[in-house]
N, C-alpha and C positions, 0 to 999 in steps of 0.2 A: 540461585535465581531469586530475584525480588518477588515480593508478594503480588505486585501489580506490574508484571513485566511488559516491556515493549515487544512488538513483533520481532525486532532485531535480536532481542534476548532469546526469544523462543527459537529463532532460526539458529543462533549460535549453539543453543542447547540441543539442537536437532529434534525439537518438539514439533517443528514444522519444516517441510522440505522446500528445496528450491522450486520444485514443481508446484507446490502449494502457493508460493509467492508469485510465481509466473502466472498461475491461473488467476490470481487476484489482479495482477497488472493487466492481463488480457481482458478481464471483465470490465475494469475501469476504462480501458482504452476503447472498448466496444460501446460502452454507455457510461459517460461521466456522471450520470445521476445515480449510479449503482450505490445503494446504501448498504443494507445488510448483506454480508457475504461471509461464508465460512472459509477461514484459512486454516486448513487442517481441521481441528476440532474447536477452533477458537473464532468466535464471531467478531467481525470487523464492520466498520462503516467506512467504505472506501471513499465515497464522496466527501465525507467529513475529514478524513485523513489527508486527502489531497488539498482540500480547501484550506486547511490549517498550515500548509506549506507555501510561504511566499515564493520560494525558489521554484517549486513545481508549477505554481500558478503562472509565473513569468515565463517559464519554459514552454508551457502549453499554449500560452497566448501568442507566442512569437511564431509567425508562419515560416520564418527562415530557419528554424531549428529542425534538424532531422528527427524522424520518428524514433530512431534508436535512442537519441538523447532524451526525448520526451518520456519514453518508456523508463529510462534509467531514473529520471526525476520522480516519476510516479512510484517506482519501486522504493526509492529512498524514503519518500513520504509515508508509504505504507509501513516500512520497517521501523520508522520513528513513531508510529502510532501504537496505541495500546488496544487490546481487545475491548470490545464494549461489554458492559454489564448486561446480563439478561434478566 
């Protein structure tokens, strides 16, 4: 694993679980301003992770997109982010 892994790398290495990632998605969906959030033992900035994803932003802004698809876009944005430095 890289010295500065993405959450996706941590997920593949089983350093974080599906439940950890789902909890992060739930937290973001409940409050899109959620900043600091622990994914397993790794700190994340959920609002920043999603804000950096044009795809997630477009999905979330479209009222015609189903919630499940929006959740999937948020999950992808989180998995493509890196833990924040403490």
